[in-house]
Backbone as a ProteinNet text record, in pm:
[ID]
protein_1_A
[PRIMARY]
MTKKDFEDFLNKVEQEKSETPTIDWNKEKDEWLAYLEKLYTIFEECLSEYSKKGIVAIEYQDIEIIEENIGTYQARSMIIKLGNEQIKLKPIGTNLIGAKGRVDITGRVGSVMLILVDSRMKSASDHIKITVNIGNTPIKKEEPKAEQPIEWEWKFVSAPPTRKYQPVNEETIYSVIMEVSNG
[TERTIARY]
-935.8	-824.2	-815.8	-692.4	-672.4	-638.1	-644.8	-608.6	-461.9	-376.7	-234.3	-219.1	-295.5	-290.2	-330.9	-436	-484.2	-379.5	-319.2	-214.3	-95.6	-55.5	52.6	16.7	-107.6	-157.5	-147.3	-194.2	-189.5	-45.9	44.5	185.7	244.5	208.3	254.5	203.5	75	14.6	82.6	108.4	174.3	318.4	388.4	524.4	524.1	430.6	419.6	389	306.3	269.5	392.9	478.9	597.2	701.5	699	795.4	751.4	621.4	568.4	610.2	677.9	718	594	602.1	491.9	506.3	394.2	393.3	355.5	433	403.1	308	179	81	83.9	119.2	133.4	248.1	357.5	472.1	432.1	361.1	313.6	227.2	135.3	46	125.3	219.9	300.5	385.3	442	521.3	431.2	314.5	219.2	180.6	153.6	113.6	230.1	353.8	470.6	487.3	467.8	473.6	363.5	247.7	134.8	172	235.4	278.2	385.6	473.9	572.1	503.9	399.9	323.7	263.9	201.5	140.5	244.6	364.9	472.4	508.9	514.3	544.5	441.6	313.7	207.7	215.1	239.6	249.6	362.4	480.8	594.4	564.8	501	467.7	370.2	278.3	174.8	204.5	320.7	349.2	348	399.4	401.2	257.3	163.6	24.3	-48	-2.9	-60.6	-25.1	101.1	148.1	70.5	32.3	-43.4	-190.6	-234.8	-376.3	-463.5	-402.9	-476.1	-519.4	-436.2	-461.8	-460.3	-553.3	-556.2	-551.9	-474.6	-464.3	-515.9	-607.1	-663.1	-649.6	-663.4	-661	-785.7	-826.6	-943.6	-909.1	-934.9	-911.2	-1021.6	-979.8	-1076.8	-1043.2	-1140.8	-1123.4	-1104.1	-1003.6	-977	-988.4	-1052.1	-1066.6	-998.7	-899.8	-829.5	-816.6	-823.7	-806.9	-666.3	-656.9	-532.8	-485.8	-516.6	-473.5	-586	-708.5	-821.5	-856.1	-914.2	-957.8	-850.6	-821.1	-723.1	-755.8	-693.9	-714.5	-601.8	-637.3	-539.2	-588.1	-498.2	-535.8	-565.9	-668.2	-704.2	-671.5	-606.2	-570.8	-680.4	-713.1	-810.8	-743.9	-738.7	-680.1	-795.5	-799.3	-905	-845.4	-906.3	-864.6	-991.1	-1017.7	-1143	-1261.3	-1351.9	-1468.8	-1441.3	-1319.2	-1283.6	-1231.3	-1251.5	-1201.6	-1147.3	-1019	-952.2	-922.9	-964.6	-940	-840.7	-745	-652.3	-694.9	-762.7	-819.3	-737.7	-675.1	-601.7	-699.3	-663.7	-747.9	-695.1	-563.3	-507.5	-371.5	-317.5	-185.8	-185.7	-290.5	-296.8	-349.1	-264	-304	-216.2	-265.7	-184.7	-109.4	21.3	103.5	143.5	100.7	135.3	139.4	215.5	224.6	119.8	57.2	-45.2	-114.4	-233.4	-312.8	-383.1	-385.6	-457.8	-539.6	-664.9	-748.7	-759.1	-736.6	-749.6	-878.6	-968.7	-1096.3	-1123.6	-1185.4	-1226.2	-1367.5	-1408.9	-1544.9	-1574.5	-1475.6	-1502.9	-1426.3	-1352.7	-1280.5	-1203.1	-1130.7	-1045.6	-921.6	-817.9	-690.2	-640.8	-574.1	-520.1	-371.1	-329.5	-189.3	-155.6	-44.4	-5.9	140.6	171	305.6	361.5	457.2	508.3	661.3	718	862.6	902.7	1001.7	1044.7	1084.6	1118.8	1160.2	1041.4	923.5	803.3	765.1	735.8	695	547.5	489	344.3	294.4	163.7	100.2	152.9	188.4	237.7	371.6	445.3	570	551.2	428.9	398.6	375.3	366.8	331.4	451.6	471.4	578	518.1	544.8	491.2	608.8	598.6	699.2	629.1	683.8	627.1	721	661.4	737.1	686.9	777.6	741.2	783.7	686.5	719.1	763.2	881.8	936.8	1047.1	1069	1180.1	1125.8	1173.8	1134.4	1186.9	1108.7	1151.4	1273.9	1267.6	1377.3	1424.5	1548	1598.3	1645.7	1590.3	1629	1728.9	1828	1923.8	1858.3	1874.2	1815.5	1878.6	1793.4	1840.8	1860.1	1963.2	1987.9	1876	1830.5	1724.1	1776.9	1705.2	1740	1634	1674.6	1572.3	1478.3	1356	1255.3	1265.1	1268.3	1262.5	1122.2	1039.1	899.6	889.7	801.2	785.3	638.2	586.5	451.6	447.2	345.4	331.1	183.2	156.2	22.4	1	-122.8	-156.8	-243.7	-203.5	-281.3	-405.8	-496.5	-622.2	-598.1	-692.5	-679.1	-690.1	-641.1	-584.7	-435.4	-364.2	-220.2	-171.7	-237.2	-201.1	-51.9	-1.7	137.1	151.7	272	300	377.8	339.5	408.5	459.2	578.7	631	549	555	489.9	590.6	567	653.7	565.8	628.4	555.1	465.1	522.1	448.2	326.8	346.1	234.7	130.1	172.7	75.9	-12.4	47.2	-32.6	-128.6	-76.7	-159.8	-279.1	-256.3	-364.6	-469.1	-421.2	-518	-606.9	-546.9	-625.3	-719.2	-670.4	-752.5	-879.5	-863.9	-980	-1072.3	-1025.4	-1109.9	-1153.7	-1133.8	-1172.6	-1101.4	-969.7	-889.6	-844.9
-4460	-4399.8	-4465.5	-4497.1	-4562	-4460.2	-4507.1	-4420.7	-4376.8	-4465.3	-4433.1	-4321.3	-4329	-4220.5	-4087.8	-4093.4	-3970.9	-3914	-4000.2	-3954.7	-3897.3	-3959.9	-3905.2	-3766.7	-3752.3	-3622.1	-3517.3	-3552.5	-3456.9	-3420.4	-3518.6	-3490.2	-3393.2	-3414.5	-3325.7	-3183.6	-3170.6	-3039.5	-2972.7	-3044.1	-2989.1	-2943.5	-3021.9	-2984.7	-2858.3	-2847	-2725.5	-2604.4	-2623	-2513.7	-2462.3	-2555.6	-2512.7	-2448.9	-2483.4	-2425.3	-2290.3	-2256.5	-2130.8	-2020.7	-1915.3	-1808	-1733.9	-1699.9	-1626.7	-1478.4	-1412.1	-1269.5	-1193.2	-1093.4	-1005.7	-895.8	-917.2	-824.9	-686.9	-678.6	-545	-469	-538.4	-474.3	-427.7	-511.1	-473.7	-348.1	-345.9	-231.3	-105.4	-116.9	-0.6	53.7	-39.8	-0.5	76.5	22.1	81.6	223.2	238	371.3	470.1	420.2	506.2	551.9	459.6	498.9	595.9	580.7	672.1	811.3	822.6	952.5	1014.9	932.6	983.8	1040.8	974.1	1023.2	1159.3	1171.1	1296.1	1409.2	1374.9	1475	1523.7	1434.4	1475.8	1574.5	1545.6	1635.4	1767.3	1764.5	1887.2	1975.8	1915.4	1990.9	2051.6	1976.2	2021.7	2138.4	2136.4	2239.4	2347.8	2341.7	2434	2581.3	2609.4	2748.6	2802.1	2719	2762.6	2762.5	2675.6	2673.6	2802.4	2843.9	2966	3088.3	3086.1	3199.6	3190.9	3081.5	3063.2	3019.3	2980.3	2934.9	2789.4	2712.4	2570.5	2545.2	2463.3	2420.7	2269.7	2217.6	2070.5	2033.7	1935.9	1886	1733.9	1677.7	1532.1	1486.6	1365	1305.3	1160.8	1114.3	974.2	890.2	779.4	686.9	546	458.7	321.9	232.7	148.7	53.8	-87.4	-175.1	-315.4	-401.6	-479.9	-568	-707.4	-805.4	-944.1	-960.7	-1038	-1067.7	-951.5	-830.4	-714.1	-673.9	-675.7	-634.2	-489.8	-426.4	-287.5	-196.9	-88.7	7.9	146	248.7	386.4	432.4	511.8	575.6	716.9	798.3	934.8	946.8	1023.2	1057.3	1205.9	1240.1	1379.5	1447.7	1570.6	1647.2	1776.4	1799.5	1919.7	2011.7	2128.4	2225.1	2340	2363.8	2476.1	2537.4	2660.4	2723.9	2644.3	2613.6	2532.3	2382.4	2350.9	2211	2141.3	2011.1	1929.1	1799.3	1774.8	1655.5	1567.1	1441	1348.8	1241.8	1217.9	1105.1	1005.2	897.6	799.6	670.9	635	506.8	388.3	290.6	172.5	56.5	37.6	-70.9	-116.4	-215	-267.9	-414.4	-486.2	-629.6	-655	-622.9	-625.8	-717.6	-752.8	-831.6	-736.1	-749	-670.1	-530.9	-495.7	-362.7	-372.1	-283.2	-281.2	-186.5	-106.4	-16.7	55.8	106.2	179.8	297.6	408.7	529.4	574.4	605.3	659.8	810.6	884.1	1028.4	1061.9	1130.8	1164.9	1314.4	1362.3	1501.6	1507	1624.7	1646.7	1569.6	1555.8	1495.4	1367.9	1315.2	1192.9	1139	1031.5	969.6	911.3	895.7	841.8	750	642.4	547.3	567.6	560.3	565.4	431.7	372	246.3	251.1	173.2	160.5	30.4	44.4	-73.3	-68.4	-177.3	-189	-75.7	0.9	117.8	79.1	-45.5	-87.9	-110.9	-117.8	-143.9	-17.9	-38	72.7	66.1	-53.7	-70.4	-195.8	-211.1	-333.3	-460.5	-451.9	-571	-619.7	-534.9	-580.2	-682.5	-696.1	-794.2	-932.9	-942.5	-1067.7	-1127.6	-1255.7	-1326.2	-1449.1	-1462.3	-1574.5	-1657.6	-1787.1	-1880.5	-1981.4	-2001.6	-2095.2	-2217.8	-2334.3	-2459.1	-2543.7	-2614.5	-2718.6	-2846.7	-2925.5	-3043.3	-2993.6	-3034.3	-2991	-2888.5	-2845.4	-2754.3	-2613.5	-2513.1	-2374.6	-2331.3	-2252.6	-2203.3	-2112.1	-2021.8	-1928.3	-1950.5	-1991.1	-2014.6	-1884.3	-1856.9	-1735.4	-1769.9	-1685.7	-1699.7	-1649.9	-1721.8	-1674	-1541.1	-1450.8	-1319.1	-1319.9	-1249.1	-1239.3	-1156.3	-1206.5	-1134.6	-999.9	-896.6	-763.9	-718.2	-645.9	-598.4	-497.4	-501.4	-411.7	-274.7	-174.2	-35.7	13.2	34.7	72.8	218.6	246.6	382.6	403.7	523.4	560.1	595.7	543.2	573.7	591	687.3	701.8	593.2	546.6	442.7	506	495	550.4	461.8	515.9	446.7	320.1	224	104.9	139.9	59.2	-69.7	-68.3	44.3	44.8	27.2	92.5	88.1	114.4	219.3	259	330.3	322.2	384.4	513.5	617	746.5	780.9	836.5	871.6	983	989.9	1097.4	1211.5	1320.3	1436.4	1561.7	1676.1	1801.2	1804.7	1773.2	1779.2	1686	1561.7	1465.4	1498.4	1550.8	1590.7	1704.3	1805.3	1917.8	1865.2	1778.5	1724.6	1647.2	1561.7	1480.9	1566.8	1665.8	1758.3	1825.8	1871.4	1936.3	1837	1713.4	1612.2	1577.5	1554.1	1511.6	1630.3	1752	1867.8	1944.3	1885.9	1947.4	2078.6	2078.1	2199.1	2225.4
357.4	429.9	565	602.5	733.2	836.3	961.2	1074.1	1060.5	1012.3	994.2	890.9	779	676.8	737.3	818.7	883.2	978.3	1054.9	1151.5	1076.5	963.4	883.2	829.6	786.1	739.2	851.5	970.5	1084.4	1120.2	1114.1	1142.4	1041.3	913.8	806.9	827.1	860.9	886.5	1004.3	1109.5	1227.5	1196.2	1116	1075.6	992.5	895.8	813.6	901.7	1000.9	1091.3	1163.6	1211.4	1285.4	1192.2	1063	967.3	913.2	930.4	881.4	976.9	924.7	1013.6	1068.9	1196	1256.4	1227.1	1210.4	1180.4	1305	1336.8	1449.7	1395.4	1412.5	1352.6	1419.1	1546.1	1610	1546.5	1517.5	1454.2	1312.4	1238	1103.4	1108.7	1204.3	1219.4	1253.3	1348.7	1388.4	1273.5	1195.7	1077.7	978.2	954.2	861.7	906.5	1035.8	1088.4	1079.1	1095.2	1079	934.7	839.6	698	663	724	701.1	747.4	863.5	913.6	822.6	765.7	672.6	546.7	500.7	386.8	418.3	535.6	575.3	584.2	629.2	639.3	500.6	401.5	262.5	214.5	236.4	194.7	268.7	398.8	477.3	426.1	400.1	350.4	215.3	128.8	-5.7	-0.5	95.2	105.3	207.6	272.4	383.2	339.2	221.7	170.8	163.8	122.3	107.5	241	332.6	467.2	541.6	526.6	592.1	543.2	416.7	358.9	391.7	452.7	487.4	369.4	260	141.6	157.2	227.1	250.2	400.5	446.3	586.3	590.2	683.1	698.9	836.7	839	964.2	963.4	1082.1	1093.2	1165.7	1134.6	1195.9	1225.7	1347.9	1380.5	1320	1257.8	1202.5	1254.4	1245.7	1288.7	1166.2	1172.8	1068.2	1126.6	1051.9	1095	989	1034	940.2	997.6	909.3	948	1009.4	1112.2	1186.9	1275.7	1239.4	1318.9	1414.9	1366.1	1448	1422.5	1522.2	1513.6	1573.3	1500.9	1552.9	1498.6	1557.5	1517.9	1425.1	1328.4	1238.9	1210.1	1161.5	1129	980.7	949.5	813.5	795.3	684.2	659.4	574.2	613.4	539.5	496.1	365.6	308.5	265.4	319.4	285.7	207.3	87.8	5.6	-55.9	-22.1	-67.9	-16	-107.3	-73.3	-94.5	-129.7	-158.5	-30.6	-26.7	80.8	20.3	41.1	-11.1	108.7	102.7	213.5	173.9	261.1	248.9	353	311.3	402.2	394.7	507.6	509.5	500.1	417.8	399.8	481	482.8	563.7	511.4	582	551	509.1	543.7	515.5	374.6	274.4	135.3	52	-63.8	-156.1	-248.4	-255.1	-347.4	-294.8	-177.2	-123	29.1	90	236.3	295.5	211.2	259.1	146.6	180.1	79.7	145.9	71	111.7	-9.3	11.4	-97.5	-79.2	-187.7	-187.5	-261.9	-195.9	-258.3	-250.5	-355.7	-362.6	-419.8	-454.2	-503.8	-632.2	-719.9	-852.5	-881.3	-786.7	-818	-703.8	-733.4	-632.2	-698.1	-618.8	-663.2	-553.8	-595.3	-498.5	-480.2	-354.4	-317.1	-253.4	-293	-229.8	-186.3	-87.7	-35.5	-93.1	-186.8	-259.1	-258.4	-304.8	-326.8	-423.2	-385.1	-466.5	-608.1	-633.4	-768.2	-861.6	-806.6	-887.7	-966.5	-1094.5	-1182.3	-1221.5	-1210.7	-1242.6	-1175.8	-1182.1	-1124.2	-1190.4	-1318.2	-1387.9	-1332.8	-1261	-1201.8	-1092.1	-1042.5	-938	-994.9	-1128.4	-1194.1	-1262.8	-1245.4	-1311.7	-1382.2	-1507.6	-1585.3	-1635.4	-1614.8	-1664	-1754.7	-1874	-1967.8	-1972.7	-1961.6	-1968.2	-2083.1	-2146.8	-2242.6	-2176.7	-2136.2	-2055.4	-1917.6	-1876	-1751	-1769.8	-1892.8	-1922.8	-1951	-1875.7	-1903.4	-2040.1	-2111.5	-2244.1	-2225.4	-2129.8	-2105.2	-1962.8	-1949.5	-1813.9	-1752.1	-1633.2	-1563.4	-1454.8	-1444.9	-1334.6	-1207	-1099.2	-972.8	-931.8	-888.4	-847.8	-696.4	-652.3	-509.7	-446.1	-331.9	-258.7	-211.8	-243.8	-197.8	-99.1	2.5	97.9	26.9	68.4	9.7	73.3	-12.2	34.7	-2.8	97.4	73.5	35.9	-62.2	-113.5	-150	-115.1	-152	-299	-369.9	-514.3	-547.3	-635.7	-688.9	-793.4	-806.3	-904.9	-1012.5	-1138.3	-1247.6	-1273.2	-1351	-1378.6	-1461.9	-1450.8	-1534.2	-1679.8	-1770.4	-1750.7	-1719.8	-1732.8	-1719.3	-1576.3	-1482.2	-1341.1	-1320.3	-1381.3	-1363.7	-1228.2	-1170.5	-1042.8	-1067.6	-996.5	-1004.3	-864.3	-854.3	-720.8	-657	-528.1	-454.1	-440.4	-508.9	-500.1	-518.7	-514.5	-523.1	-648.4	-762.4	-888.5	-889.3	-845.4	-848.6	-743.7	-629.4	-524.4	-577.6	-636.6	-692.2	-798.8	-884	-992.7	-939.4	-839.2	-784.4	-715.1	-639	-571.5	-675.7	-781.9	-888.9	-956.1	-978	-1045	-963.7	-833.1	-753.8	-718.1	-739.7	-702.6	-827.5	-946.6	-1072.9	-1098.1	-1070	-1082.5	-1222.4
[MASK]
+++++++++++++++++++++++++++++++++++++++++++++++++++++++++++++++++++++++++++++++++++++++++++++++++++++++++++++++++++++++++++++++++++++++++++++++++++++++++++++++++++++++++++++++++++++++

């Protein structure tokens, strides 16, 4: 390799660097924390009837999250108390592959994953696209789809191998609370 080859390589790397969009990690973190608060509001509204009766209590605890590119920051963890049971909604982070955020829900007998994904996604397999080519020709030609803005939505993730996504609503919240607390 010559010095000229190396300089060409460095120029190419520098050009790619300038063409790569920069990510505002503080903005990403703030967006994630706002979506987390929206999730907690959904749970609070769903459980408000039982909170008013004193059957369910909701508390929050600050936790520290450490993520690559974002660093260390504080987030709130939700704790749902019912009888002798304690259900925790623990935020995991936002810097993930295939999702904008993740929260783990744990109880005495199990756990369930919640993720913040594109509202059009129905399962983990929706994140995968496979194209088969014979030579340089695709077997099935797909028409390019117009880019649509992503509408982020919290969804429960079912157990493997299916990894189907379920919306977060009153019915699924009650079901998950019962599942993780052996209800």
